[in-house]
N, C-alpha and C positions, 0 to 999 in steps of 0.2 A: 535535490528537489525538496521543497518544504511540504510537510504534512499539514492538511487543513483539519482543524478540530470540527467534529460533527456533534450536533446537539442531541443529548439524551434527555427525554422529559422526566418529570417528577415520578412517573410510574415505571421508570427504567426502560422505556420503549424508544428504540432508534428508528426514526422514519426517514426514508431516503426516496427522493423523487428520481427515478432512474432516467427520466428524460433530461435532467440537468447534469448527469454524469458524463464524463468524457467517454470516448469509444472504448478505452481500456484503462482501468484504474484498479487500485488495491485499497481495501478497507481493512484496517487493523483494529481489533478490539482487545484491550488489555487493561487490567487494573481498574475496570469500571469506566474507561474512557474509550472513545472511538475517534479514529483519525483516518483521513482519506488522502490519497495522492494519485495524480495521473501517472501512468507508466510511459516512459519514453519509447519512441519507435524502435530503437536498437540499443538494448542495454541488458545487463544481467542484474537482477534484483535479488538481494540477499536479506532475509529477516533473521536477526540474531535474538536468541532468548536466553534468559538466565533465571533459574528457579521458577519456570512457568510464566514469566513475564517478558514481553518484548522490550529489549533494551536498545536496539539499533536497527535501522533499515539503511542498507547501502545500495546505491545505484552505480554500477560499474559500466561506464560508457566505453565501449571498445569499437574499433573500426574493423577488426577482423572477426570472423565467426568463431565460436567456441566449440561447436559440435558439428558433426557431419550433416545433421538435419538443417543447419543454417546455410549450407552451401548451395 
């Protein structure tokens, strides 16, 4: 899934209209930038960081549950 760039204004304020967001999403802020992505209905999402900055976001789509809570 691709991350969508969110706009931060000249006063460094991030304005988000929650009515335009999907039912479940993730917003990541790193290095002065903000990005948003919808979360898939069934997947494991991993956010990887290095030296305090987000370097990668992985969506692992699996058909089988990964924990007992998912059963």
